[in-house]
C-alpha positions in Angstrom: -0.9 18.8 -8.3 -4.3 18.0 -10.3 -5.6 16.0 -7.6 -5.1 19.0 -5.1 -6.8 21.2 -7.4 -9.4 18.8 -7.8 -10.0 18.8 -4.1 -10.3 22.4 -4.1 -12.6 22.3 -6.7 -14.9 19.8 -5.0 -14.8 22.0 -1.9 -15.9 25.2 -3.9 -18.1 23.9 -7.0 -20.0 21.1 -5.5 -23.2 21.6 -3.9 -26.6 20.0 -3.8 -27.9 20.3 -7.1 -24.9 20.7 -9.3 -24.3 17.1 -10.2 -22.2 17.6 -13.2 -19.5 19.2 -11.2 -19.8 16.2 -8.9 -19.1 13.8 -12.0 -16.1 16.2 -13.3 -14.5 16.9 -10.2 -14.4 13.0 -9.2 -13.3 11.9 -12.9 -10.5 13.8 -11.8 -9.9 12.7 -8.4 -10.1 9.2 -9.3 -7.7 9.4 -12.2 -4.9 11.4 -10.1 -5.9 9.2 -7.3 -4.2 6.5 -9.4 -0.2 8.5 -9.4 0.3 8.6 -6.3 -0.8 5.2 -5.5 1.7 3.8 -8.3 4.6 6.0 -7.6 4.3 4.6 -3.9 4.5 1.0 -5.3 7.0 1.9 -8.0 9.5 2.9 -5.2 9.5 -0.6 -3.6 12.0 -2.3 -6.0 14.5 0.8 -5.7 14.4 0.0 -2.0 14.7 -3.7 -2.6 17.8 -2.9 -4.9 19.5 -0.7 -2.4 19.2 -3.3 0.4 20.6 -6.0 -2.1 23.2 -4.0 -2.7 24.0 -3.3 0.9 23.2 -6.7 2.3 23.8 -9.0 -0.7 20.2 -10.3 -0.2 17.2 -9.8 -2.4 14.0 -9.8 0.6 11.1 -8.3 -1.6 8.7 -10.1 0.3 9.9 -8.0 3.4 9.4 -4.8 1.9 6.0 -5.7 0.1 4.9 -7.4 3.4 5.8 -4.5 5.6 4.4 -2.1 3.3 1.0 -3.8 3.1 0.6 -3.9 6.8 1.5 -0.1 6.9 -1.3 0.2 4.5 -4.1 -1.5 5.9 -2.9 0.2 9.6 -2.9 3.4 7.8 -6.7 3.1 6.5 -7.7 2.0 9.8 -6.2 4.8 11.5 -8.1 7.3 9.1 -11.2 5.5 9.2 -10.9 5.6 13.0 -9.8 9.5 12.9 -12.8 10.2 10.7 -15.3 9.1 12.8 -13.5 11.2 15.8 -13.6 14.3 13.5 -17.1 13.5 12.6 -18.1 13.5 16.1 -16.1 16.9 17.1 -17.8 18.5 14.2 -21.2 17.5 15.8 -22.4 15.0 12.9 -25.5 13.8 14.0 -27.0 10.2 12.5 -30.5 10.8 14.0 -31.4 14.0 11.7 -31.8 14.1 8.0 -30.2 17.1 7.6 -27.0 18.3 9.0 -26.5 21.7 10.5 -24.4 24.5 7.9 -21.9 24.6 10.3 -21.5 20.7 10.4 -21.7 20.5 6.6 -19.1 23.2 6.1 -16.4 21.2 8.6 -17.2 18.0 6.9 -16.6 19.5 3.5 -13.1 21.1 4.8 -12.4 17.9 6.7 -12.6 15.5 3.7 -11.3 18.2 1.0 -8.6 19.9 2.9 -7.3 16.4 4.5 -6.4 14.4 1.3 -5.1 17.6 -0.5 -2.8 18.2 2.5 -1.9 14.3 2.4 -1.2 14.8 -1.5 1.3 17.8 -0.9 3.0 16.0 1.9 3.5 13.1 -0.7 4.7 15.8 -3.2 7.3 16.8 -0.8 8.3 13.5 0.2 8.6 12.5 -3.5 11.0 15.4 -4.3 13.4 14.4 -1.5 13.6 10.6 -2.7 17.2 10.6 -3.5 17.0 7.7 -6.7 17.0 9.2 -10.2 17.2 7.1 -13.2 20.9 7.5 -13.4 21.5 7.0 -9.8 19.1 3.7 -10.5 21.3 2.6 -13.2 24.4 3.0 -11.3 23.3 1.0 -8.2 22.2 -1.8 -10.7 25.7 -1.9 -12.4 27.0 -2.2 -8.9 25.0 -4.9 -7.5 26.0 -6.8 -10.7 29.9 -5.7 -10.1 29.5 -6.9 -6.7 28.4 -10.2 -7.5 30.9 -10.6 -9.8 33.7 -10.1 -7.3 34.6 -6.6 -8.8 35.3 -3.0 -7.1 32.4 -0.7 -6.9 32.6 3.0 -7.0 29.7 4.3 -4.6 30.4 7.9 -5.6 27.5 8.5 -8.3 24.9 7.1 -5.5 26.4 7.8 -2.3 23.6 9.6 -0.8 21.3 6.6 -1.9 23.1 4.0 0.9 23.7 6.2 3.8 
């Protein structure tokens, strides 16, 4: 949420001549951008353990490799779309100063877009079914399954659909 607020502040308060506001907002943006990044990477081991429970195999490389490919593809797509959006709003590389409308459109795109993505990520995070209690139950179930014991899936059944 701090990241979304910082994005809105970037739009509202950062203008030419207000360098201090720019530095303050970018401090919060850069600090808070680490949070969703780390949350995303910390979810992968949970998925690996669900997969291990279901298949009996640990396939970390498959998951991390897939996430890396998706991440690189997503970055390439974002850069491509940014270029298209700049073209749509009338960005002209030939002029030193862009029109007011173009500058406002660029501000909206590059502030609103990331804020929207943070909001979407937050919704997905809320919907993520694995909690600390369920994760511990999954680890116990993997151990029990490996020892040939009976496993009660009721405490984490919604995680292994």
